[in-house]
N, C-alpha and C positions, 0 to 999 in steps of 0.2 A: 520653450525649451523642456526638454526630455530628460525624467533621470533615467540613469544610467545604475546598476547595482551590480556591479562586479561579483566572482565567486567570494572575494574574499569580504566583502561588503555583507555578502548575505550569511557568510559564516559568523560575523561578527554581532547581526541580527537576529537569527534564526536561535529558537528553543525548542525542545519536546513539547512541553505545556502548548507552545503557541500553534505550533502544527496541529496538535491532537485538537484543540479549541477550533481551530478555523476549519479543519476535516471534518469534524463531526456537524459544526454550522453548515457547511456547503452540502454535506449529504441530506441533511434536514429540510434544508431549504427548498433543495432540488425534488425532494418526496412529497413537500407541502405546495409544489407548484411555483416558487420563488425564484427558482435558477434551472438555467436551462444546458445541458450538456449533449454533444454529440462523439458518438463512436469514434475512435480514433482511424484518421484514414494514412494512408501510407502509398509512397512511389517507391517500385521497386526496381533499382537499376542493379549494374554489374560492379560499380563504384559501391551500392550500399543500398541503405533505405531510407527516406525519409518520411517521418510520423508527425503529422499533426493532429493537436487536439484541442478542439474549440468550446467556448463556454460561455455563458452570458448569466451576469450577476446585477439583475435589477436592484436589488436591496444595496448592493456596494456602488453603484451607478458605473460600472465597467462591463464591458465585454471583450472578448481576447482569445489569444491561442498561446498554446506550446509547441515549440518544434523542437526536433534533433533531426540530426542527421548521423547513421552509424555506418561508417565503413568497416569493413570485417577486421573484426578484432579490436577495433578502435573506439574510443567516445569524442565523437564529434561535439559539433556547435549544438548548443543546448539553451534555448532562452524562452522565456513566458513576456508577452508584448501586452501591456494592459491599455486600453481604449477609452476614453470616456464616451458616456453614450449621451452625455449632457451636450458635448462641444464637438465629436466625431473626431477629437483630435486623439494623437498616441500620446500617452502620458509617462509610461515608463517600458523600460527594457529590465529584466531581471535575468541574469545567469542563472541555469537552471538544475543544475547538478548536484550540488547539494541541496538543494529545496526538493526536488525531486526523489532523492533517497529517504529525504526527513519525513514528506509528507506521503509516500510508498507506504513507510513504517507506520505514520501515525493511522492510517486507515485498519492494519491490523490491529492498533490500540484501542480506538473506538471500538473496532468490533467486538474485541475482547472484553473491554467494558461492559457491552450489551449482552453477551450471549454466555461469556464463560460464570460458572457457579460463582457465587460469592465467598469469598474468602479465598479463592486462587492463589496461591503462592510456590508453586513450583511450575518453571515454564522449561519446555523443552523446544530445541529449534535444530531441524537440518538446513545447513548452509552457513559457511563462515566466510561470505565474501562481502564487499563494498556495501551493496542492498541490504545484507545481512545484519548491519551494524544497526541500521536504521529500525528494521524489523524488531531486534532483542531489545534496543531502547526505549523502543514505543511502549512496547507490552510490558516494560518495568517500570514506567514510568504512569501508564493507565491503573495499572493493579498494584496491590501490595504484594511485589513476587519479592522472597526471600532467598530464591537459587535456581541456577538456569544451567543447564545440560545441552552443550551443542554437539551434534556430530557433522564432520563431514569427511568427503573422499581423500581430500588432500591432505594428510595428517601432517607432513613437515610444518605447515603453517598455522595450525590449528591450536596449538599449545600458547604459539605470543600472538594470536586473534583473542584468544579465550582470557590472557591477562590483560592484554589492552584493555577490553570491554570489562572486566569485574575490577581494575583501576576508574575508569571511567565512571561504571555506575555504582560502586560501592558494596556489591554482592559476590558471592562466589558464583563464580561463571568456569565452569567444568568439562575440562574435554571428555566426551563422550567414547566409549570403544566401540560404538555400533549404535545406529538408529534405534532399532529397538531398547538397547539399552537407556539410551536419553529420555526416550518415552515411558519409561517405567516409572509410576508414581507421579508422571508430570500430571498437571492441571489445565495447561494450555500448552499447546503445540504449533509451532510457527515452521513453515517450510519456504525458504526461498532457494533456490536452486536455478541452473539453466539447463538440469536436465532434459531430456526429451523421451527420459523413458523412467517408469516411477521410480521413487526414491525411498517409499514407504511400503509396508506390507500393512493392509487392514487387519490384521490377525495380532498387531503390536497396539492397537487402539484399546483404552479402557475406558470404562461406563464413566461419564461424566466429563470428560475431555471435549474441548474448544479447539478447533485446529482452523488455523490461517493459513490456506495455501495462496503463494504470491509470486510465485517465480515463473507459473506457462503464462505467456500472453500470446500465444499461436495456435491454431487450431491441430496444426502438427504436434504439439508439445504436450505430454503429459506426465507431471511430477508426482500423483498420488494414482494408487491401482484403483480396480474395479469393487475389490471388498471395502476398502474406505467409502466409498462412495455410497456402497450399499449399507454400511453401518450404522451413515448420518442420518438422524431424525429430523433436522433441518439444516438444509442448504440455503445460502442466503449469498448474492452476489452484488458487486458495487453497481452495475447496472445490466438491465437486459440484454440490450441492445449491445454493449460492449462484450456480454459474456458469449452471445450468437458467434459474435466476430473472432473469439479470441481463446474460448474456454477450452482447449485441447482436455482438460481432466472432465470434464462434464459430456463430452462429446456421443461417447460410446454410452451413455445413461439415456441420452437424449434421442439417440437413434434406436433403441432397445424400448423405447416408451415410458421408461420409468418418470423421465421429466421433461418437462415442457419448457423449451426458450421463453414462451411468454405469459407462463406462469410463476417461473423461479421468484421467490421475495427477495427485495432489494435490502441491504442493509440501512438505507435511508429511511425506507419505511417502517422497519423493526424501530428505530431510533425514533421517529414521530408517532410510534404507535400504533400506527394503522394496519400492521400485521404482528403477528404473535411471535415471540422469539423463542426463546426455552422455555420448555413448560414440563419439565421433569426434572431431578438432580443426576440422573442418571442417563439422560439424551446425550447423545453424542453431537455436535452442532459444527458445521463448518461454514466459513465466507472464503469464496472464490475473489481474491484481488487482481484485477489487472490494469489500473490506473484510471482516472477520469480526469478532463482538463478544468472541470470545477474545483478538484481541489486544488489545482495548481492557481487559477484566479483567485480564490479566497485565503490562501497564503500567500501569495503574491500581494495582493494590497494589503493585506497588514504589514509585511516587511517594508511598503513603501512609506505608509503610514508613520512607523518609527525612524524609516530613516529621513523622513522630512524632519520631524520632530529633534533628531538625534545629529542632522547635518552631517549624514552619512550618502557617498555616493558621488556622481560626478554629473551635473547638467549639461547636455549635449546640446549642441545649436542647431536646432531641426527645428 
């Protein structure tokens, strides 16, 4: 029998502390050679794009993958499949829309925990969409954030979005009048948009800020500008292989020789203590997040464990 968790089941089980814990563990295990992750593979068609993220978690006894199909302007099927490494049998299928949003946010939360200055309490965010919800909640949960300021180009929905998040998180979430206004005095900056052109000016950055850039996952897109890259003392990525395939934000810096795909520090290496993180309180640091299958596998495995203990989900006759 195969356990199936639909989106409602996942929403019943998942919490941001759970996602933060599992994503941090996944990143650390991979850095220590205890887990394997392959960069996202895509099939592009006129009807949409299929994405597959594969990973192996020997520490958990699972190998598996997440796939999703994206018709233009729509959210298609999104599932994680967990396969037992001991038996070779499919053990669980997990709906992964909510899971994906939460683990994507959690990656920024984990990066902020390790790269932001101690005592960071003010968060700025550019982007107020569905994925932005996870970004905001994750950093607020990971750090002692007392206030968030959010800017989005679609002003008519921003105030309602901010009120919803303030009610959920129990802190002021203030609609900012501009991106520059949001960043002024902030300690951590989240950027989560679908923009193909920069939504931040590097001149807005202030000493000591940590930036999470999580919206660009294609070489043709760049949501931060060259000045932002130039001002960052430390630039980390989730995976060098994935960044090479997807990080439009960094491609210009690689092409002009400032950065190399092969030597970019990975956030897991910082977590594991294999490379240094922040070295000075005035350093500006950057985490480029694109998403990894290992984050999905670790989070999904924990959800399956909880589901079985709480009798949640449906057993499929497979």
